[in-house]
VEXVO-537805 format. One record per residue (C-alpha): residue number from 1; residue in one letter; chain; x negated, y, z. Coordinates in steps of 0.1 Angstrom, whole numbers, plus 5000, padded with zeros to 4 digits. Layout:
@i NUM aa A ch A xx X yy Y zz Z $
...
This chain:
@i 1 aa M ch A xx 1489 yy 4942 zz 1480 $
@i 2 aa Y ch A xx 1515 yy 4978 zz 1480 $
@i 3 aa A ch A xx 1549 yy 4982 zz 1492 $
@i 4 aa A ch A xx 1576 yy 4987 zz 1469 $
@i 5 aa F ch A xx 1613 yy 4999 zz 1476 $
@i 6 aa R ch A xx 1635 yy 4975 zz 1456 $
@i 7 aa S ch A xx 1668 yy 4981 zz 1462 $
@i 8 aa I ch A xx 1698 yy 4997 zz 1480 $
@i 9 aa G ch A xx 1728 yy 4993 zz 1495 $
@i 10 aa A ch A xx 1756 yy 5005 zz 1521 $
@i 11 aa Y ch A xx 1788 yy 5007 zz 1539 $
@i 12 aa V ch A xx 1814 yy 5030 zz 1556 $
@i 13 aa P ch A xx 1842 yy 5023 zz 1573 $
@i 14 aa T ch A xx 1878 yy 5027 zz 1555 $
@i 15 aa K ch A xx 1893 yy 5052 zz 1585 $
@i 16 aa I ch A xx 1885 yy 5090 zz 1575 $
@i 17 aa L ch A xx 1882 yy 5118 zz 1606 $
@i 18 aa S ch A xx 1888 yy 5150 zz 1592 $
@i 19 aa N ch A xx 1884 yy 5184 zz 1603 $
@i 20 aa A ch A xx 1919 yy 5188 zz 1601 $
@i 21 aa D ch A xx 1925 yy 5159 zz 1624 $
@i 22 aa L ch A xx 1896 yy 5176 zz 1651 $
@i 23 aa E ch A xx 1915 yy 5206 zz 1646 $
@i 24 aa V ch A xx 1943 yy 5189 zz 1668 $
@i 25 aa M ch A xx 1920 yy 5173 zz 1692 $
@i 26 aa V ch A xx 1897 yy 5202 zz 1705 $
@i 27 aa D ch A xx 1895 yy 5239 zz 1704 $
@i 28 aa T ch A xx 1880 yy 5241 zz 1666 $
@i 29 aa T ch A xx 1885 yy 5250 zz 1630 $
@i 30 aa D ch A xx 1879 yy 5236 zz 1596 $
@i 31 aa E ch A xx 1865 yy 5269 zz 1584 $
@i 32 aa W ch A xx 1842 yy 5270 zz 1617 $
@i 33 aa I ch A xx 1830 yy 5233 zz 1615 $
@i 34 aa T ch A xx 1821 yy 5239 zz 1574 $
@i 35 aa K ch A xx 1805 yy 5271 zz 1583 $
@i 36 aa R ch A xx 1779 yy 5258 zz 1607 $
@i 37 aa T ch A xx 1776 yy 5221 zz 1595 $
@i 38 aa G ch A xx 1785 yy 5220 zz 1555 $
@i 39 aa I ch A xx 1812 yy 5186 zz 1571 $
@i 40 aa K ch A xx 1842 yy 5183 zz 1563 $
@i 41 aa E ch A xx 1848 yy 5147 zz 1567 $
@i 42 aa R ch A xx 1832 yy 5113 zz 1585 $
@i 43 aa H ch A xx 1840 yy 5074 zz 1585 $
@i 44 aa I ch A xx 1851 yy 5060 zz 1619 $
@i 45 aa A ch A xx 1846 yy 5023 zz 1625 $
@i 46 aa D ch A xx 1877 yy 5001 zz 1637 $
@i 47 aa E ch A xx 1876 yy 4993 zz 1674 $
@i 48 aa N ch A xx 1865 yy 4958 zz 1667 $
@i 49 aa E ch A xx 1841 yy 4968 zz 1643 $
@i 50 aa T ch A xx 1808 yy 4970 zz 1654 $
@i 51 aa T ch A xx 1772 yy 4981 zz 1643 $
@i 52 aa S ch A xx 1761 yy 4947 zz 1628 $
@i 53 aa D ch A xx 1791 yy 4942 zz 1611 $
@i 54 aa M ch A xx 1787 yy 4972 zz 1593 $
@i 55 aa G ch A xx 1753 yy 4970 zz 1587 $
@i 56 aa A ch A xx 1754 yy 4931 zz 1574 $
@i 57 aa K ch A xx 1778 yy 4948 zz 1546 $
@i 58 aa A ch A xx 1751 yy 4970 zz 1534 $
@i 59 aa A ch A xx 1725 yy 4947 zz 1538 $
@i 60 aa E ch A xx 1746 yy 4920 zz 1516 $
@i 61 aa L ch A xx 1745 yy 4946 zz 1487 $
@i 62 aa A ch A xx 1712 yy 4955 zz 1492 $
@i 63 aa I ch A xx 1699 yy 4917 zz 1490 $
@i 64 aa E ch A xx 1725 yy 4911 zz 1460 $
@i 65 aa R ch A xx 1710 yy 4941 zz 1441 $
@i 66 aa S ch A xx 1673 yy 4932 zz 1449 $
@i 67 aa G ch A xx 1676 yy 4898 zz 1428 $
@i 68 aa L ch A xx 1657 yy 4881 zz 1457 $
@i 69 aa D ch A xx 1673 yy 4849 zz 1469 $
@i 70 aa K ch A xx 1678 yy 4855 zz 1511 $
@i 71 aa N ch A xx 1656 yy 4827 zz 1517 $
@i 72 aa Q ch A xx 1624 yy 4851 zz 1506 $
@i 73 aa I ch A xx 1632 yy 4873 zz 1535 $
@i 74 aa D ch A xx 1607 yy 4871 zz 1562 $
@i 75 aa M ch A xx 1614 yy 4904 zz 1583 $
@i 76 aa L ch A xx 1644 yy 4924 zz 1592 $
@i 77 aa I ch A xx 1643 yy 4959 zz 1611 $
@i 78 aa C ch A xx 1674 yy 4977 zz 1625 $
@i 79 aa A ch A xx 1669 yy 5011 zz 1631 $
@i 80 aa T ch A xx 1701 yy 5021 zz 1656 $
@i 81 aa I ch A xx 1709 yy 5038 zz 1687 $
@i 82 aa S ch A xx 1742 yy 5025 zz 1687 $
@i 83 aa P ch A xx 1735 yy 4990 zz 1690 $
@i 84 aa D ch A xx 1756 yy 4960 zz 1698 $
@i 85 aa Y ch A xx 1747 yy 4955 zz 1731 $
@i 86 aa F ch A xx 1727 yy 4980 zz 1754 $
@i 87 aa C ch A xx 1695 yy 4961 zz 1758 $
@i 88 aa M ch A xx 1699 yy 4927 zz 1744 $
@i 89 aa P ch A xx 1701 yy 4909 zz 1724 $
@i 90 aa S ch A xx 1688 yy 4932 zz 1695 $
@i 91 aa T ch A xx 1711 yy 4941 zz 1668 $
@i 92 aa A ch A xx 1688 yy 4931 zz 1643 $
@i 93 aa T ch A xx 1691 yy 4892 zz 1656 $
@i 94 aa I ch A xx 1726 yy 4891 zz 1655 $
@i 95 aa L ch A xx 1725 yy 4906 zz 1618 $
@i 96 aa A ch A xx 1697 yy 4882 zz 1607 $
@i 97 aa T ch A xx 1725 yy 4855 zz 1619 $
@i 98 aa K ch A xx 1752 yy 4871 zz 1601 $
@i 99 aa L ch A xx 1731 yy 4871 zz 1569 $
@i 100 aa G ch A xx 1719 yy 4835 zz 1575 $
@i 101 aa L ch A xx 1684 yy 4847 zz 1578 $
@i 102 aa N ch A xx 1676 yy 4819 zz 1602 $
@i 103 aa K ch A xx 1643 yy 4824 zz 1624 $
@i 104 aa V ch A xx 1631 yy 4855 zz 1606 $
@i 105 aa T ch A xx 1613 yy 4882 zz 1628 $
@i 106 aa A ch A xx 1636 yy 4905 zz 1636 $
@i 107 aa F ch A xx 1638 yy 4938 zz 1660 $
@i 108 aa D ch A xx 1660 yy 4971 zz 1667 $
@i 109 aa I ch A xx 1635 yy 5002 zz 1666 $
@i 110 aa S ch A xx 1652 yy 5033 zz 1684 $
@i 111 aa A ch A xx 1641 yy 5067 zz 1666 $
@i 112 aa A ch A xx 1672 yy 5082 zz 1662 $
@i 113 aa C ch A xx 1681 yy 5099 zz 1629 $
@i 114 aa T ch A xx 1642 yy 5092 zz 1617 $
@i 115 aa G ch A xx 1650 yy 5056 zz 1624 $
@i 116 aa F ch A xx 1652 yy 5045 zz 1589 $
@i 117 aa V ch A xx 1616 yy 5065 zz 1579 $
@i 118 aa Y ch A xx 1603 yy 5047 zz 1610 $
@i 119 aa A ch A xx 1617 yy 5018 zz 1600 $
@i 120 aa L ch A xx 1601 yy 5020 zz 1559 $
@i 121 aa S ch A xx 1566 yy 5027 zz 1575 $
@i 122 aa I ch A xx 1569 yy 4997 zz 1596 $
@i 123 aa A ch A xx 1577 yy 4974 zz 1569 $
@i 124 aa K ch A xx 1550 yy 4994 zz 1544 $
@i 125 aa A ch A xx 1526 yy 4984 zz 1569 $
@i 126 aa F ch A xx 1537 yy 4947 zz 1571 $
@i 127 aa I ch A xx 1534 yy 4946 zz 1539 $
@i 128 aa E ch A xx 1498 yy 4961 zz 1530 $
@i 129 aa S ch A xx 1484 yy 4938 zz 1560 $
@i 130 aa G ch A xx 1495 yy 4907 zz 1542 $
@i 131 aa M ch A xx 1518 yy 4899 zz 1570 $
@i 132 aa K ch A xx 1551 yy 4897 zz 1555 $
@i 133 aa K ch A xx 1561 yy 4900 zz 1516 $
@i 134 aa N ch A xx 1601 yy 4911 zz 1517 $
@i 135 aa I ch A xx 1614 yy 4930 zz 1545 $
@i 136 aa L ch A xx 1648 yy 4941 zz 1549 $
@i 137 aa I ch A xx 1656 yy 4974 zz 1567 $
@i 138 aa V ch A xx 1687 yy 4983 zz 1576 $
@i 139 aa G ch A xx 1701 yy 5018 zz 1594 $
@i 140 aa A ch A xx 1734 yy 5011 zz 1611 $
@i 141 aa E ch A xx 1753 yy 5029 zz 1638 $
@i 142 aa K ch A xx 1787 yy 5033 zz 1651 $
@i 143 aa L ch A xx 1781 yy 5068 zz 1667 $
@i 144 aa S ch A xx 1820 yy 5069 zz 1673 $
@i 145 aa A ch A xx 1813 yy 5045 zz 1702 $
@i 146 aa I ch A xx 1787 yy 5072 zz 1723 $
@i 147 aa T ch A xx 1803 yy 5103 zz 1709 $
@i 148 aa D ch A xx 1828 yy 5126 zz 1736 $
@i 149 aa Y ch A xx 1854 yy 5139 zz 1720 $
@i 150 aa S ch A xx 1863 yy 5160 zz 1739 $
@i 151 aa D ch A xx 1832 yy 5175 zz 1737 $
@i 152 aa R ch A xx 1835 yy 5199 zz 1708 $
@i 153 aa G ch A xx 1799 yy 5207 zz 1698 $
@i 154 aa T ch A xx 1787 yy 5174 zz 1691 $
@i 155 aa C ch A xx 1828 yy 5153 zz 1678 $
@i 156 aa I ch A xx 1825 yy 5174 zz 1647 $
@i 157 aa L ch A xx 1794 yy 5160 zz 1638 $
@i 158 aa F ch A xx 1789 yy 5122 zz 1639 $
@i 159 aa G ch A xx 1803 yy 5094 zz 1617 $
@i 160 aa D ch A xx 1799 yy 5054 zz 1612 $
@i 161 aa G ch A xx 1779 yy 5036 zz 1586 $
@i 162 aa A ch A xx 1751 yy 5014 zz 1572 $
@i 163 aa G ch A xx 1730 yy 5013 zz 1547 $
@i 164 aa A ch A xx 1704 yy 4989 zz 1537 $
@i 165 aa A ch A xx 1669 yy 4985 zz 1515 $
@i 166 aa L ch A xx 1648 yy 4956 zz 1504 $
@i 167 aa I ch A xx 1608 yy 4966 zz 1505 $
@i 168 aa S ch A xx 1588 yy 4939 zz 1488 $
@i 169 aa A ch A xx 1550 yy 4935 zz 1479 $
@i 170 aa T ch A xx 1535 yy 4940 zz 1448 $
@i 171 aa E ch A xx 1507 yy 4945 zz 1430 $
@i 172 aa N ch A xx 1518 yy 4973 zz 1404 $
@i 173 aa K ch A xx 1508 yy 5004 zz 1423 $
@i 174 aa A ch A xx 1528 yy 5026 zz 1401 $
@i 175 aa E ch A xx 1553 yy 5011 zz 1426 $
@i 176 aa A ch A xx 1542 yy 5014 zz 1455 $
@i 177 aa I ch A xx 1552 yy 5038 zz 1484 $
@i 178 aa I ch A xx 1532 yy 5065 zz 1481 $
@i 179 aa D ch A xx 1529 yy 5076 zz 1519 $
@i 180 aa I ch A xx 1549 yy 5078 zz 1551 $
@i 181 aa H ch A xx 1539 yy 5107 zz 1580 $
@i 182 aa T ch A xx 1561 yy 5102 zz 1613 $
@i 183 aa G ch A xx 1555 yy 5120 zz 1644 $
@i 184 aa S ch A xx 1574 yy 5129 zz 1681 $
@i 185 aa D ch A xx 1574 yy 5151 zz 1706 $
@i 186 aa G ch A xx 1589 yy 5139 zz 1740 $
@i 187 aa A ch A xx 1587 yy 5177 zz 1759 $
@i 188 aa Y ch A xx 1619 yy 5184 zz 1736 $
@i 189 aa A ch A xx 1634 yy 5151 zz 1747 $
@i 190 aa D ch A xx 1666 yy 5169 zz 1766 $
@i 191 aa L ch A xx 1676 yy 5188 zz 1732 $
@i 192 aa L ch A xx 1694 yy 5156 zz 1721 $
@i 193 aa M ch A xx 1699 yy 5125 zz 1741 $
@i 194 aa T ch A xx 1722 yy 5103 zz 1759 $
@i 195 aa P ch A xx 1712 yy 5113 zz 1792 $
@i 196 aa N ch A xx 1727 yy 5082 zz 1816 $
@i 197 aa G ch A xx 1727 yy 5044 zz 1815 $
@i 198 aa G ch A xx 1692 yy 5035 zz 1812 $
@i 199 aa S ch A xx 1666 yy 5028 zz 1839 $
@i 200 aa G ch A xx 1664 yy 5062 zz 1853 $
@i 201 aa S ch A xx 1702 yy 5064 zz 1862 $
@i 202 aa V ch A xx 1713 yy 5052 zz 1899 $
@i 203 aa H ch A xx 1739 yy 5020 zz 1897 $
@i 204 aa D ch A xx 1762 yy 5035 zz 1920 $
@i 205 aa E ch A xx 1763 yy 5070 zz 1900 $
@i 206 aa L ch A xx 1769 yy 5054 zz 1868 $
@i 207 aa D ch A xx 1811 yy 5050 zz 1877 $
@i 208 aa R ch A xx 1813 yy 5092 zz 1879 $
@i 209 aa E ch A xx 1787 yy 5100 zz 1854 $
@i 210 aa K ch A xx 1801 yy 5076 zz 1823 $
@i 211 aa A ch A xx 1804 yy 5107 zz 1806 $
@i 212 aa G ch A xx 1763 yy 5108 zz 1805 $
@i 213 aa C ch A xx 1762 yy 5079 zz 1785 $
@i 214 aa F ch A xx 1777 yy 5099 zz 1754 $
@i 215 aa M ch A xx 1754 yy 5120 zz 1729 $
@i 216 aa K ch A xx 1744 yy 5156 zz 1743 $
@i 217 aa M ch A xx 1731 yy 5181 zz 1722 $
@i 218 aa K ch A xx 1716 yy 5221 zz 1729 $
@i 219 aa G ch A xx 1727 yy 5229 zz 1691 $
@i 220 aa N ch A xx 1710 yy 5260 zz 1686 $
@i 221 aa E ch A xx 1676 yy 5251 zz 1702 $
@i 222 aa T ch A xx 1677 yy 5218 zz 1682 $
@i 223 aa F ch A xx 1686 yy 5239 zz 1650 $
@i 224 aa K ch A xx 1652 yy 5259 zz 1651 $
@i 225 aa V ch A xx 1632 yy 5233 zz 1660 $
@i 226 aa A ch A xx 1645 yy 5211 zz 1633 $
@i 227 aa V ch A xx 1642 yy 5236 zz 1604 $
@i 228 aa R ch A xx 1603 yy 5246 zz 1618 $
@i 229 aa T ch A xx 1593 yy 5207 zz 1622 $
@i 230 aa L ch A xx 1611 yy 5194 zz 1588 $
@i 231 aa T ch A xx 1597 yy 5222 zz 1564 $
@i 232 aa N ch A xx 1557 yy 5219 zz 1578 $
@i 233 aa D ch A xx 1561 yy 5181 zz 1574 $
@i 234 aa V ch A xx 1574 yy 5178 zz 1540 $
@i 235 aa I ch A xx 1549 yy 5209 zz 1535 $
@i 236 aa E ch A xx 1522 yy 5188 zz 1544 $
@i 237 aa I ch A xx 1529 yy 5151 zz 1530 $
@i 238 aa L ch A xx 1532 yy 5170 zz 1497 $
@i 239 aa E ch A xx 1501 yy 5186 zz 1500 $
@i 240 aa Q ch A xx 1482 yy 5158 zz 1513 $
@i 241 aa N ch A xx 1490 yy 5139 zz 1481 $
@i 242 aa S ch A xx 1490 yy 5168 zz 1457 $
@i 243 aa I ch A xx 1524 yy 5163 zz 1449 $
@i 244 aa S ch A xx 1541 yy 5194 zz 1436 $
@i 245 aa S ch A xx 1578 yy 5197 zz 1447 $
@i 246 aa S ch A xx 1590 yy 5203 zz 1408 $
@i 247 aa A ch A xx 1576 yy 5166 zz 1407 $
@i 248 aa I ch A xx 1604 yy 5153 zz 1430 $
@i 249 aa K ch A xx 1637 yy 5141 zz 1415 $
@i 250 aa H ch A xx 1656 yy 5137 zz 1447 $
@i 251 aa F ch A xx 1648 yy 5151 zz 1480 $
@i 252 aa V ch A xx 1671 yy 5132 zz 1506 $
@i 253 aa P ch A xx 1669 yy 5145 zz 1541 $
@i 254 aa H ch A xx 1687 yy 5130 zz 1565 $
@i 255 aa Q ch A xx 1723 yy 5144 zz 1568 $
@i 256 aa A ch A xx 1725 yy 5165 zz 1594 $
@i 257 aa N ch A xx 1738 yy 5200 zz 1589 $
@i 258 aa Y ch A xx 1737 yy 5217 zz 1554 $
@i 259 aa R ch A xx 1724 yy 5249 zz 1569 $
@i 260 aa I ch A xx 1689 yy 5227 zz 1575 $
@i 261 aa I ch A xx 1692 yy 5213 zz 1547 $
@i 262 aa K ch A xx 1694 yy 5243 zz 1525 $
@i 263 aa A ch A xx 1665 yy 5262 zz 1548 $
@i 264 aa V ch A xx 1640 yy 5231 zz 1543 $
@i 265 aa G ch A xx 1652 yy 5232 zz 1506 $
@i 266 aa D ch A xx 1644 yy 5270 zz 1502 $
@i 267 aa A ch A xx 1610 yy 5265 zz 1516 $
@i 268 aa L ch A xx 1601 yy 5241 zz 1491 $
@i 269 aa N ch A xx 1617 yy 5261 zz 1460 $
@i 270 aa L ch A xx 1639 yy 5228 zz 1452 $
@i 271 aa A ch A xx 1670 yy 5233 zz 1428 $
@i 272 aa D ch A xx 1702 yy 5225 zz 1435 $
@i 273 aa E ch A xx 1700 yy 5193 zz 1416 $
@i 274 aa Q ch A xx 1670 yy 5178 zz 1431 $
@i 275 aa V ch A xx 1683 yy 5180 zz 1465 $
@i 276 aa V ch A xx 1710 yy 5153 zz 1478 $
@i 277 aa L ch A xx 1738 yy 5158 zz 1500 $
@i 278 aa T ch A xx 1763 yy 5139 zz 1514 $
@i 279 aa V ch A xx 1769 yy 5154 zz 1545 $
@i 280 aa A ch A xx 1806 yy 5171 zz 1537 $
@i 281 aa K ch A xx 1824 yy 5135 zz 1534 $
@i 282 aa Y ch A xx 1800 yy 5112 zz 1561 $
@i 283 aa G ch A xx 1790 yy 5136 zz 1585 $
@i 284 aa N ch A xx 1753 yy 5129 zz 1605 $
@i 285 aa T ch A xx 1755 yy 5092 zz 1605 $
@i 286 aa S ch A xx 1718 yy 5097 zz 1619 $
@i 287 aa G ch A xx 1697 yy 5064 zz 1609 $
@i 288 aa A ch A xx 1720 yy 5052 zz 1584 $
@i 289 aa S ch A xx 1722 yy 5089 zz 1570 $
@i 290 aa I ch A xx 1692 yy 5086 zz 1544 $
@i 291 aa P ch A xx 1697 yy 5048 zz 1528 $
@i 292 aa M ch A xx 1740 yy 5064 zz 1527 $
@i 293 aa A ch A xx 1728 yy 5094 zz 1507 $
@i 294 aa I ch A xx 1702 yy 5071 zz 1485 $
@i 295 aa N ch A xx 1732 yy 5047 zz 1477 $
@i 296 aa D ch A xx 1753 yy 5074 zz 1465 $
@i 297 aa I ch A xx 1726 yy 5086 zz 1441 $
@i 298 aa Y ch A xx 1725 yy 5048 zz 1430 $
@i 299 aa E ch A xx 1759 yy 5044 zz 1423 $
@i 300 aa S ch A xx 1767 yy 5072 zz 1407 $
@i 301 aa G ch A xx 1735 yy 5064 zz 1380 $
@i 302 aa R ch A xx 1716 yy 5096 zz 1391 $
@i 303 aa L ch A xx 1690 yy 5072 zz 1404 $
@i 304 aa Q ch A xx 1665 yy 5055 zz 1378 $
@i 305 aa E ch A xx 1637 yy 5032 zz 1384 $
@i 306 aa G ch A xx 1604 yy 5049 zz 1389 $
@i 307 aa D ch A xx 1622 yy 5082 zz 1403 $
@i 308 aa L ch A xx 1601 yy 5093 zz 1429 $
@i 309 aa M ch A xx 1617 yy 5106 zz 1463 $
@i 310 aa L ch A xx 1612 yy 5128 zz 1488 $
@i 311 aa L ch A xx 1626 yy 5114 zz 1524 $
@i 312 aa D ch A xx 1628 yy 5141 zz 1550 $
@i 313 aa A ch A xx 1645 yy 5133 zz 1588 $
@i 314 aa F ch A xx 1642 yy 5148 zz 1624 $
@i 315 aa G ch A xx 1662 yy 5134 zz 1655 $
@i 316 aa G ch A xx 1662 yy 5127 zz 1693 $
@i 317 aa G ch A xx 1629 yy 5118 zz 1709 $
@i 318 aa L ch A xx 1625 yy 5144 zz 1694 $
@i 319 aa T ch A xx 1611 yy 5123 zz 1662 $
@i 320 aa W ch A xx 1606 yy 5134 zz 1625 $
@i 321 aa G ch A xx 1590 yy 5122 zz 1596 $
@i 322 aa S ch A xx 1587 yy 5120 zz 1555 $
@i 323 aa A ch A xx 1581 yy 5096 zz 1529 $
@i 324 aa L ch A xx 1570 yy 5095 zz 1489 $
@i 325 aa V ch A xx 1591 yy 5069 zz 1477 $
@i 326 aa P ch A xx 1593 yy 5059 zz 1438 $
@i 327 aa F ch A xx 1624 yy 5039 zz 1435 $
@i 328 aa A ch A xx 1610 yy 5005 zz 1422 $
@i 329 aa G ch A xx 1648 yy 4986 zz 1417 $
@i 330 aa K ch A xx 1669 yy 4984 zz 1387 $
@i 331 aa T ch A xx 1694 yy 5007 zz 1373 $
@i 332 aa L ch A xx 1732 yy 5002 zz 1384 $
């Protein structure tokens, strides 16, 4: 039994926060943001719109496109660092209820921007073990809820949105997810983190350290580690599976920074048409980034049945991951 990537769906909020808007909020310029990140705008959820609301809309689309009856879904995994509730209940259980998926196995994972690739690896393992047959994986983020809009180093980067995919059992090896690599190194945890709010925070300090519940990033150091790690990881997964970069139809990296994407693409000698870019219009949406990018090429007609995708991500933890995934769904 193999695991196949059956469908994709995504959702983005209607409100847009442009670089021009940020110029009014903090000491920055459109030119500065564009040159260093490639981002022009990002979508922001309404105040009463939750991570699970966005995830449910993306998931409904993925379920519809899969052709499956939702009652055939037997697991739901949600990758998020901006859950509806801190600690519990999990956003996955709320999602399952909103989707009418009663009594399915449902849980969250926290791997930051690598979350979707981690969820994909878990789904693959459950299916290949025979424990589950149809798994819904969702990457959903309301990063605006944990962004400090007075910090010009981070507020220019992050946006909100959700993406979802159906991973299903198949006996057809040609449809199978080929390989997934994941890794982590907590020695670099302080490069990208939300420092307060967990069990390491003293309760009486929380009020005066509320700002520590927002994302903090050491940009230059993160950039250097990201380029090195992502490049090594994608080269390794291609070599181990005897696949050349020319065989990749769509390189779908985490959409964090155009300069990182360009550096990794150049290292693999990828042509511009192989590289999927959505960072300009969505910014960094963490665990939702990769499925939102896949959905973009699906809805534009670029993603066809049988196309080989190379997914690649890097995030807080630090975590990283890559995956070789044929698209086993039907063309829109």
